[in-house]
VEXBADREN-683673 format. One record per residue (C-alpha): residue number from 1; x, y, z. Coordinates in pm, whole numbers, plus 50000, padded with zeros to 5 digits. Example, Ala and Ser with C-alpha at 12.3 -4.5 7.8 and 13.67 -1.06 7.14 Angstrom:
% VEXBADREN-683673
SITE   nr   east  north     up
SITE    1  51230  49550  50780
SITE    2  51367  49894  50714
//
This chain:
% VEXBADREN-683673
SITE   nr   east  north     up
SITE    1  59631  28837  31366
SITE    2  59859  28646  31133
SITE    3  59874  28619  30754
SITE    4  59676  28295  30767
SITE    5  59380  28466  30938
SITE    6  59237  28580  30605
SITE    7  58873  28598  30721
SITE    8  58960  28797  31034
SITE    9  59184  29028  30831
SITE   10  58909  29076  30571
SITE   11  58659  29178  30839
SITE   12  58908  29423  30989
SITE   13  58980  29572  30646
SITE   14  58610  29607  30573
SITE   15  58567  29798  30899
SITE   16  58878  30011  30840
SITE   17  58807  30086  30471
SITE   18  58428  30059  30423
SITE   19  58427  30267  30104
SITE   20  58701  30070  29925
SITE   21  58621  29814  29660
SITE   22  58842  29511  29729
SITE   23  58818  29410  29361
SITE   24  59010  29724  29262
SITE   25  59309  29695  29495
SITE   26  59668  29634  29408
SITE   27  59857  29394  29629
SITE   28  60115  29654  29736
SITE   29  59842  29864  29900
SITE   30  59664  29560  30040
SITE   31  59984  29436  30204
SITE   32  60053  29776  30360
SITE   33  59696  29804  30490
SITE   34  59716  29459  30649
SITE   35  60048  29543  30814
SITE   36  59893  29862  30957
SITE   37  59591  29686  31111
SITE   38  59571  29701  31491
SITE   39  59641  29356  31626
SITE   40  59835  29235  31324
SITE   41  60162  29086  31441
SITE   42  60300  28848  31177
SITE   43  60632  28874  30995
SITE   44  60598  29091  30681
SITE   45  60835  28856  30498
SITE   46  60587  28567  30529
SITE   47  60342  28734  30293
SITE   48  60308  28622  29934
SITE   49  60072  28661  29642
SITE   50  59859  28359  29741
SITE   51  59805  28498  30089
SITE   52  59704  28838  29951
SITE   53  59467  28671  29705
SITE   54  59304  28479  29990
SITE   55  59262  28799  30191
SITE   56  59119  28982  29890
SITE   57  58871  28702  29817
SITE   58  58760  28691  30180
SITE   59  58715  29069  30178
SITE   60  58504  29049  29861
SITE   61  58286  28780  30024
SITE   62  58245  28982  30343
SITE   63  58157  29297  30148
SITE   64  57872  29126  29962
//
């Protein structure tokens, strides 16, 4: 997975953290959780606020 795979990342996060509300996350935690996902292999420096927002929005959509 790469930072641009927001839907795939969101699904993996939903499976990894089923009891977490993605609306109540801070981006520091979200970034660390993405980096820790099995299969994630992108450069941590390529992550920015817009990417994290896209992942968070996809996670919210998947959770509903």
